[in-house]
C-alpha positions as CSV (number, residue, x, y, z in Angstrom):
1,M,0.0,0.0,0.0
2,E,2.8,2.4,1.0
3,L,4.6,1.6,-2.3
4,S,1.5,2.3,-4.3
5,M,1.0,5.6,-2.6
6,A,4.7,6.5,-3.1
7,L,4.4,5.7,-6.8
8,E,1.3,7.8,-7.1
9,E,3.0,10.7,-5.4
10,I,6.0,10.4,-7.7
11,F,3.7,10.3,-10.8
12,T,1.7,13.3,-9.6
13,F,4.9,15.2,-8.9
14,S,6.4,14.3,-12.3
15,L,3.2,15.3,-14.1
16,L,3.2,18.7,-12.2
17,A,6.8,19.2,-13.0
18,A,6.3,18.4,-16.7
19,S,3.3,20.8,-16.8
20,L,5.3,23.6,-15.2
21,L,8.2,23.0,-17.6
22,L,5.8,23.1,-20.5
23,I,4.3,26.4,-19.3
24,F,7.7,27.8,-18.7
25,Y,8.7,26.8,-22.3
26,L,5.6,28.3,-23.8
27,V,6.0,31.5,-21.8
28,T,9.7,31.8,-22.7
29,K,9.0,31.1,-26.3
30,S,6.2,33.8,-26.3
31,L,8.5,36.3,-24.7
32,K,11.2,35.7,-27.3
33,N,8.7,36.0,-30.2
34,P,9.4,39.3,-31.9
35,L,5.8,39.6,-33.0
36,R,4.8,40.3,-29.4
37,K,6.4,43.8,-29.7
38,I,4.0,44.8,-32.5
39,P,1.0,46.8,-31.2
40,G,-2.5,45.5,-31.6
41,P,-5.9,45.0,-29.9
42,P,-6.1,42.6,-27.0
43,G,-7.5,39.2,-27.9
44,L,-8.8,36.1,-26.2
45,P,-6.7,33.1,-25.3
46,L,-6.7,30.4,-28.1
47,L,-9.4,32.3,-30.1
48,G,-7.6,35.6,-30.7
49,H,-9.8,38.2,-32.3
50,I,-12.0,35.7,-34.2
51,L,-15.1,36.7,-32.2
52,S,-14.7,40.4,-32.4
53,L,-14.1,40.6,-36.2
54,N,-17.2,41.1,-38.4
55,P,-16.4,39.5,-41.8
56,T,-18.6,41.9,-43.8
57,K,-17.2,45.0,-42.2
58,I,-13.6,44.0,-41.6
59,H,-12.3,46.7,-43.9
60,N,-13.9,49.3,-41.6
61,Q,-12.6,47.6,-38.5
62,F,-9.1,47.4,-39.8
63,Y,-9.4,51.1,-40.8
64,E,-10.2,52.1,-37.3
65,M,-7.4,49.9,-35.9
66,A,-5.0,51.6,-38.3
67,R,-5.9,55.0,-37.0
68,K,-5.2,53.8,-33.5
69,Y,-2.1,51.6,-33.9
70,G,-0.3,53.3,-36.8
71,A,1.9,51.9,-39.6
72,I,2.0,48.3,-38.4
73,M,-0.3,46.2,-36.1
74,K,-1.1,42.6,-35.5
75,V,-4.3,40.6,-35.1
76,K,-4.8,36.9,-34.1
77,I,-7.0,34.4,-35.8
78,F,-7.2,31.6,-33.3
79,T,-3.5,31.2,-32.3
80,K,-2.1,32.5,-35.7
81,T,-0.6,36.0,-35.6
82,I,-1.2,38.1,-38.7
83,V,0.8,41.3,-39.3
84,V,-1.1,44.2,-41.0
85,L,0.8,47.1,-42.6
86,N,-1.3,50.3,-42.7
87,S,0.9,52.9,-44.3
88,K,2.1,53.5,-47.8
89,E,5.7,53.5,-46.6
90,A,5.4,50.2,-44.7
91,C,3.6,48.5,-47.6
92,L,6.1,49.7,-50.2
93,E,9.0,48.7,-47.9
94,A,7.6,45.1,-47.7
95,L,6.6,44.9,-51.4
96,S,9.6,46.6,-53.0
97,K,12.5,47.6,-50.8
98,T,13.1,44.3,-49.0
99,G,13.6,42.3,-52.1
100,T,11.9,39.0,-51.9
101,D,11.5,38.8,-48.1
102,F,7.7,39.2,-48.2
103,Q,7.0,37.7,-51.7
104,G,5.6,34.4,-50.3
105,R,2.0,33.3,-50.2
106,P,0.3,31.6,-47.3
107,S,-1.1,28.1,-48.0
108,L,-4.9,28.3,-48.5
109,K,-6.5,24.9,-48.6
110,R,-9.5,25.8,-50.6
111,N,-7.5,27.6,-53.3
112,Q,-5.2,24.6,-53.6
113,I,-8.1,22.3,-54.1
114,V,-10.3,24.3,-56.5
115,L,-7.6,26.0,-58.6
116,P,-4.6,24.6,-60.3
117,P,-1.2,26.0,-59.2
118,N,-1.0,29.5,-60.6
119,V,1.1,32.7,-60.7
120,A,-1.1,34.8,-58.4
121,F,-1.5,32.4,-55.5
122,S,1.7,30.3,-55.7
123,N,4.5,30.7,-53.1
124,F,7.6,32.5,-54.2
125,S,10.1,30.3,-56.0
126,D,12.3,30.2,-59.1
127,K,9.5,28.4,-61.0
128,Q,6.9,31.0,-59.9
129,V,9.2,33.7,-61.3
130,M,9.6,31.9,-64.6
131,L,5.9,31.3,-64.9
132,R,5.1,34.9,-64.2
133,R,7.6,35.9,-66.9
134,L,5.6,33.7,-69.4
135,F,2.3,35.1,-68.2
136,T,3.6,38.7,-68.7
137,K,5.0,37.7,-72.1
138,A,1.5,36.6,-73.2
139,M,-0.1,39.7,-71.7
140,K,2.4,42.0,-73.6
141,A,1.4,40.3,-76.8
142,Y,-2.0,41.9,-76.2
143,G,-1.0,45.1,-74.4
144,P,-2.1,48.7,-75.3
145,G,-1.0,49.8,-78.7
146,V,-1.3,46.3,-80.2
147,V,-3.6,46.5,-83.2
148,H,-5.4,43.2,-82.5
149,L,-6.3,44.2,-78.9
150,E,-7.5,47.5,-80.1
151,K,-9.7,45.8,-82.6
152,I,-11.1,43.4,-80.0
153,L,-12.0,46.2,-77.6
154,Q,-13.5,48.4,-80.3
155,E,-15.7,45.5,-81.7
156,T,-16.8,44.7,-78.2
157,I,-17.7,48.3,-77.5
158,Q,-19.7,48.4,-80.7
159,C,-21.6,45.2,-79.6
160,L,-22.3,47.0,-76.3
161,V,-23.6,50.1,-78.1
162,D,-25.8,48.0,-80.4
163,D,-27.2,46.1,-77.4
164,I,-28.0,49.3,-75.6
165,D,-29.7,50.7,-78.6
166,Q,-31.8,47.6,-79.1
167,K,-33.2,48.1,-75.5
168,E,-34.7,51.5,-76.8
169,G,-34.4,53.3,-73.4
170,Q,-35.4,50.3,-71.3
171,A,-33.9,50.1,-67.8
172,I,-30.7,47.9,-67.7
173,D,-29.1,46.4,-64.6
174,S,-25.6,48.0,-64.3
175,A,-24.1,44.8,-62.8
176,E,-25.4,42.6,-65.7
177,L,-24.1,45.1,-68.3
178,S,-20.7,45.4,-66.6
179,I,-20.3,41.6,-66.4
180,G,-21.5,41.1,-70.0
181,Y,-18.9,43.6,-71.3
182,V,-16.0,42.3,-69.3
183,C,-16.8,38.7,-70.2
184,C,-16.9,39.5,-73.9
185,V,-13.6,41.3,-73.7
186,L,-11.9,38.5,-71.7
187,A,-13.2,35.7,-73.9
188,S,-12.1,37.6,-77.0
189,M,-8.7,38.3,-75.5
190,M,-8.1,34.7,-74.4
191,F,-9.6,32.8,-77.4
192,G,-9.2,35.4,-80.2
193,E,-12.8,35.3,-81.4
194,K,-15.6,37.8,-81.4
195,Y,-18.3,37.1,-78.9
196,S,-21.8,38.7,-78.4
197,Y,-23.4,39.4,-75.1
198,D,-25.8,36.5,-75.4
199,D,-23.1,34.0,-76.2
200,E,-23.2,30.9,-74.0
201,L,-19.4,30.9,-73.5
202,C,-19.6,34.4,-71.8
203,H,-22.4,33.3,-69.6
204,R,-20.6,30.2,-68.7
205,M,-17.4,32.1,-67.9
206,N,-19.4,34.2,-65.4
207,R,-21.0,31.2,-63.8
208,V,-17.7,29.4,-63.4
209,N,-16.0,32.5,-62.0
210,S,-18.9,33.2,-59.5
211,Q,-18.8,29.7,-58.2
212,V,-15.1,29.8,-57.6
213,I,-15.3,33.2,-55.9
214,K,-18.1,32.1,-53.6
215,T,-16.4,28.8,-52.7
216,T,-13.1,30.4,-51.8
217,D,-14.5,33.4,-50.0
218,P,-12.2,33.9,-46.9
219,F,-15.2,35.1,-44.9
220,S,-17.4,32.1,-45.6
221,N,-17.8,29.0,-43.4
222,G,-15.3,27.1,-45.6
223,V,-12.5,29.3,-44.1
224,V,-12.2,26.6,-41.4
225,F,-10.3,24.5,-43.9
226,D,-7.8,27.3,-44.6
227,V,-7.2,27.9,-40.9
228,I,-7.1,24.2,-39.9
229,P,-6.2,22.4,-43.2
230,F,-6.1,18.8,-41.7
231,L,-9.9,19.0,-41.0
232,Y,-10.5,18.4,-44.7
233,D,-9.2,14.9,-44.2
234,F,-12.2,14.1,-41.9
235,K,-14.9,13.4,-44.4
236,F,-17.7,13.5,-41.9
237,L,-17.1,17.1,-41.0
238,F,-18.5,20.2,-42.8
239,K,-20.1,18.1,-45.5
240,K,-21.9,21.0,-47.1
241,E,-18.8,23.1,-47.4
242,R,-16.8,20.1,-48.7
243,K,-19.5,19.5,-51.4
244,K,-19.2,23.1,-52.6
245,I,-15.4,22.9,-52.8
246,E,-15.5,19.6,-54.8
247,S,-18.2,21.0,-57.1
248,A,-16.3,24.2,-57.8
249,K,-13.1,22.2,-58.5
250,E,-14.9,20.0,-61.1
251,T,-16.8,22.9,-62.8
252,F,-13.6,25.0,-63.1
253,S,-11.4,22.1,-64.2
254,N,-13.9,21.0,-66.9
255,F,-14.3,24.5,-68.3
256,I,-10.6,25.2,-68.5
257,K,-9.6,21.8,-69.8
258,T,-12.2,21.9,-72.5
259,R,-11.1,25.3,-73.8
260,I,-7.5,24.3,-73.9
261,E,-8.2,21.0,-75.7
262,E,-10.3,22.8,-78.3
263,A,-7.6,25.5,-78.8
264,K,-4.9,22.9,-79.3
265,K,-7.0,21.0,-81.9
266,S,-7.3,24.1,-84.1
267,F,-3.9,25.7,-83.2
268,D,-2.1,27.2,-86.2
269,V,1.2,28.9,-85.5
270,N,0.7,31.1,-88.6
271,Q,-2.6,32.4,-87.4
272,M,-2.4,33.2,-83.7
273,R,-5.7,34.1,-82.2
274,G,-5.8,35.0,-78.5
275,C,-3.5,34.7,-75.4
276,L,-4.2,31.0,-75.1
277,D,-2.6,30.4,-78.5
278,Y,0.5,32.4,-77.3
279,L,0.7,30.3,-74.2
280,I,0.4,27.1,-76.2
281,E,3.3,28.3,-78.4
282,L,5.3,29.3,-75.3
283,Q,4.7,25.9,-73.9
284,K,6.5,24.4,-76.9
285,Q,9.3,26.9,-76.9
286,E,10.3,27.6,-73.3
287,N,12.2,24.9,-71.5
288,D,14.0,24.7,-68.1
289,V,17.7,23.8,-67.5
290,D,16.8,20.1,-67.9
291,G,15.1,20.6,-71.2
292,Q,11.6,20.1,-69.8
293,P,8.8,22.5,-70.7
294,L,8.5,25.4,-68.2
295,L,4.8,25.4,-68.8
296,D,3.2,21.9,-68.3
297,E,-0.5,21.2,-68.7
298,V,-1.3,22.1,-65.0
299,G,0.7,25.3,-65.4
300,L,-1.2,26.2,-68.5
301,Q,-4.5,25.7,-66.7
302,G,-3.2,27.9,-63.9
303,M,-2.4,30.7,-66.3
304,M,-6.0,30.5,-67.6
305,A,-7.3,30.7,-64.1
306,N,-5.4,34.0,-63.5
307,F,-6.7,35.4,-66.8
308,L,-10.3,34.5,-66.0
309,I,-10.6,35.3,-62.3
310,G,-8.2,38.2,-62.1
311,G,-9.6,39.8,-65.2
312,L,-13.3,39.5,-64.6
313,E,-13.8,40.3,-60.9
314,T,-12.0,43.6,-60.5
315,S,-13.1,45.2,-63.8
316,R,-16.8,44.5,-63.4
317,R,-16.8,46.1,-59.9
318,S,-15.0,49.2,-61.2
319,L,-17.6,49.6,-63.9
320,A,-20.4,49.1,-61.4
321,Q,-18.9,51.8,-59.2
322,M,-18.7,54.2,-62.2
323,F,-22.4,54.0,-62.8
324,L,-23.0,55.0,-59.2
325,D,-20.6,57.9,-59.5
326,L,-22.2,59.3,-62.7
327,L,-25.7,59.0,-61.2
328,H,-24.8,60.5,-57.8
329,D,-22.9,63.4,-59.4
330,P,-24.5,64.7,-62.6
331,T,-21.9,67.4,-62.7
332,L,-19.2,64.8,-63.1
333,Q,-21.0,63.2,-66.0
334,K,-21.4,66.6,-67.8
335,T,-17.7,67.6,-67.1
336,L,-16.4,64.3,-68.6
337,Q,-18.7,64.6,-71.6
338,A,-17.6,68.2,-72.2
339,E,-13.9,67.0,-72.2
340,I,-14.8,64.3,-74.8
341,D,-16.8,66.8,-76.9
342,S,-13.8,69.2,-76.9
343,Q,-11.6,66.5,-78.5
344,Y,-13.9,64.4,-80.7
345,E,-16.7,64.8,-83.2
346,P,-19.7,62.6,-82.3
347,T,-18.9,60.2,-85.1
348,E,-15.2,59.8,-84.2
349,T,-13.9,56.7,-82.6
350,I,-12.1,57.0,-79.3
351,T,-8.9,54.9,-79.2
352,L,-6.5,53.9,-76.5
353,K,-3.7,56.0,-77.9
354,D,-5.9,59.1,-77.4
355,K,-6.1,58.7,-73.6
356,V,-3.6,61.5,-73.2
357,K,-6.3,63.9,-74.7
358,L,-8.6,63.1,-71.8
359,P,-6.7,63.9,-68.6
360,R,-9.8,64.5,-66.6
361,M,-11.2,61.2,-67.7
362,E,-8.1,59.4,-66.6
363,A,-8.0,61.3,-63.3
364,Y,-11.5,60.2,-62.6
365,M,-10.6,56.6,-63.4
366,L,-7.7,56.6,-60.9
367,E,-9.8,58.4,-58.3
368,Q,-12.6,55.9,-58.6
369,M,-10.2,53.0,-58.2
370,R,-8.8,54.7,-55.1
371,F,-12.2,55.4,-53.6
372,L,-13.4,51.8,-54.2
373,T,-10.2,50.0,-53.3
374,Q,-12.1,46.8,-54.0
375,V,-9.2,44.6,-52.8
376,P,-8.8,46.1,-49.3
377,F,-6.0,43.9,-48.2
378,M,-4.5,42.6,-51.5
379,I,-3.7,39.0,-51.9
380,P,-2.0,37.9,-48.6
381,H,1.8,37.9,-48.5
382,M,4.1,35.8,-46.3
383,A,7.6,36.3,-45.1
384,V,9.8,33.7,-46.8
385,R,12.6,34.3,-44.3
386,D,13.2,36.2,-41.1
387,A,12.9,39.8,-42.1
388,E,12.2,43.3,-40.9
389,V,9.6,46.0,-41.8
390,A,8.6,49.3,-40.2
391,G,11.3,48.7,-37.6
392,Y,9.9,45.4,-36.4
393,K,11.3,41.9,-36.9
394,I,9.0,39.5,-38.7
395,P,9.8,35.7,-38.4
396,A,9.7,33.5,-41.5
397,G,6.3,32.1,-42.3
398,T,4.3,35.1,-40.9
399,V,1.3,36.1,-42.9
400,V,1.4,39.8,-43.8
401,L,-1.6,41.9,-45.0
402,M,-1.3,45.2,-46.9
403,N,-4.1,47.4,-45.6
404,S,-4.5,49.2,-49.0
405,Y,-8.0,50.4,-47.9
406,H,-6.5,52.5,-45.2
407,V,-3.6,53.7,-47.4
408,A,-6.1,54.9,-50.0
409,H,-8.4,56.6,-47.5
410,N,-5.8,58.0,-45.1
411,P,-7.1,61.4,-44.0
412,D,-3.6,62.5,-43.3
413,V,-3.0,62.3,-47.1
414,F,-6.4,62.8,-48.7
415,D,-8.8,65.7,-48.0
416,E,-12.2,64.1,-47.7
417,P,-11.0,60.6,-48.4
418,F,-14.5,59.1,-48.8
419,E,-15.5,61.5,-51.5
420,V,-14.8,61.1,-55.3
421,K,-12.8,64.1,-56.3
422,P,-11.0,63.6,-59.7
423,E,-9.7,67.2,-59.6
424,R,-7.3,66.2,-56.8
425,L,-5.2,64.3,-59.4
426,L,-5.0,67.3,-61.8
427,D,-2.3,70.0,-61.7
428,E,-2.8,73.7,-62.1
429,N,-2.8,73.3,-65.9
430,G,-5.4,70.6,-65.9
431,K,-2.9,67.8,-66.6
432,L,-2.7,64.5,-64.8
433,V,-0.2,64.6,-62.0
434,D,2.9,62.3,-62.3
435,R,3.0,58.7,-61.2
436,D,5.3,59.6,-58.3
437,H,2.9,62.2,-56.9
438,P,2.0,61.4,-53.3
439,L,-1.7,61.1,-54.1
440,R,-1.1,58.6,-56.8
441,E,1.5,56.7,-54.8
442,N,-1.1,56.1,-52.1
443,F,-3.2,53.9,-54.3
444,L,-1.8,50.3,-54.2
445,G,-4.8,48.6,-55.9
446,F,-2.5,46.7,-58.3
447,G,0.2,46.0,-55.8
448,A,3.9,46.9,-56.2
449,G,7.2,45.2,-56.6
450,R,7.7,41.7,-58.0
451,R,4.2,40.6,-57.4
452,Q,2.5,43.6,-58.9
453,C,-0.5,42.7,-61.0
454,P,0.7,42.1,-64.6
455,G,-2.8,42.9,-66.0
456,E,-2.9,46.5,-64.8
457,S,-2.4,48.1,-68.2
458,F,-5.1,45.9,-69.9
459,A,-7.6,46.5,-67.0
460,K,-7.2,50.3,-67.3
461,S,-7.6,50.0,-71.1
462,R,-10.9,48.2,-71.1
463,I,-12.3,50.5,-68.4
464,F,-11.2,53.6,-70.3
465,L,-12.8,52.5,-73.6
466,F,-16.0,51.5,-71.9
467,L,-16.4,54.8,-70.0
468,A,-15.3,57.1,-72.8
469,N,-17.6,55.5,-75.4
470,I,-20.6,55.3,-73.2
471,L,-20.3,59.0,-72.2
472,Q,-19.6,60.0,-75.8
473,K,-22.9,58.4,-77.0
474,Y,-25.3,58.5,-74.0
475,H,-26.7,60.3,-71.1
476,V,-26.8,57.9,-68.2
477,E,-29.9,58.2,-66.0
478,V,-31.2,56.3,-63.0
479,D,-34.4,54.3,-63.1
480,G,-35.9,53.9,-59.7
481,E,-34.1,54.1,-56.4
482,L,-30.5,55.2,-56.4
483,P,-28.4,53.1,-53.9
484,D,-25.9,54.6,-51.6
485,R,-22.3,54.8,-52.9
486,D,-20.6,55.1,-49.5
487,V,-17.8,52.5,-49.8
488,R,-17.9,52.1,-46.0
489,K,-21.3,50.5,-46.4
490,Y,-20.3,48.0,-49.1
491,P,-20.2,44.4,-47.9
492,M,-16.9,42.7,-47.7
493,S,-16.2,39.2,-49.1
494,I,-13.1,38.6,-51.2
495,L,-13.7,42.0,-52.7
496,L,-15.8,45.1,-51.9
497,T,-18.9,45.0,-54.1
498,P,-20.8,48.2,-55.1
499,P,-24.6,47.8,-55.3
500,S,-26.1,47.4,-58.8
501,V,-28.5,50.1,-60.1
502,K,-31.1,50.2,-62.9
503,V,-30.0,52.7,-65.5
504,R,-31.4,54.2,-68.7
505,F,-29.3,55.3,-71.6
506,T,-30.5,58.2,-73.7
507,R,-28.7,58.9,-77.0
508,R,-26.9,62.3,-77.0
509,Q,-27.7,64.6,-79.9
């Protein structure tokens, strides 16, 4: 009996000692963690800030935190610390001045399942750099000034005008119109053919894209698989979310694979059509040091994913915001039309090379993008090695968010930051201010550094032609109730989404 009690006491003492040692280890480790020095709101043990963050209003919550904590702060999602950079200087330091220190991407389970490996979401590596080069090469084949792109855009604009004319003044949903235009442009760009608004391919593109966006939304229930990836291995958990993920994967894969197979069957090197043809040719030409193709089939599918999702989502939201701006501010519409009328006859065609003639138009485009800042935190970055930013040490593997929403609405930089004021981007002579002007530098919507969006030029081109041609030919009027355009009231998912509005187009005389 005495031996048994002695053994029990020894076991109890040993367990207590082990527990104390574990606690000592965890406390010591926490004290040595450099992230603890970064300011941020107090959180709960184990849960962090997960209960205090509102997914649909997180852009506003982070904005208020930025005003309190300054250039850099931290939040915790469960036990994972996320660093948030709130100033232009801190963001540019991480994106450009530190080389590749913050060029990684965190592993997101749903993206890995639904999408093939791609340039935008892949972690930084030599292969990622090479694939980005190929992607940019294909994009440049269709950049501004290239005759074929100009033709595609002008033909799509004409289809848009014909479609509006056929409605004969009927109310049109701004979101549907924006999606239809962007889908037509992207389909033509990728596949090299002319598509109409009622083409099934364009509708299918939109359905596929919408399904992927909803499935990978970081603020939906499926985020549990991103935060705790191994839960996906337990088939009996979150069956509804798992079904959505598998369905999105199948839908997207079937669409992309079918388009690639069809393009390869009809491929003719002497008659290049769209960017897909250029990528197929690059697939044959570009090899790595071992003589293997740099762009395999999975890589090609990933490229198409970047074209589709990256090209469609952002442009359609910019166009939707433009309708709200024109309807809320009739003076803006008249001013832009007056500038167009001063440079063009009603029957003249507005082209990309003529953008320089319309500085107020370009100033409005840039101001609208700043105001909306539809990607409030960019695509998440990750430190690929121990690094430093804003005077704080950041351990390798730390997820870093760029709070571009606060940067673009910083009241210390912008007078009335939540108002649309194109004139702030014009100098005393009415010309667009230079790219290095502080007000232009404080818009980081397309990123910066090595991971800057390669589609920036094309995105601005299609938005410019849409806006210029619509305003040259029509007065835009609201039909029914006009929704609020306060970006602080827009719901947050992956992106900020302006509300749609019913509009009427009246031909200008």
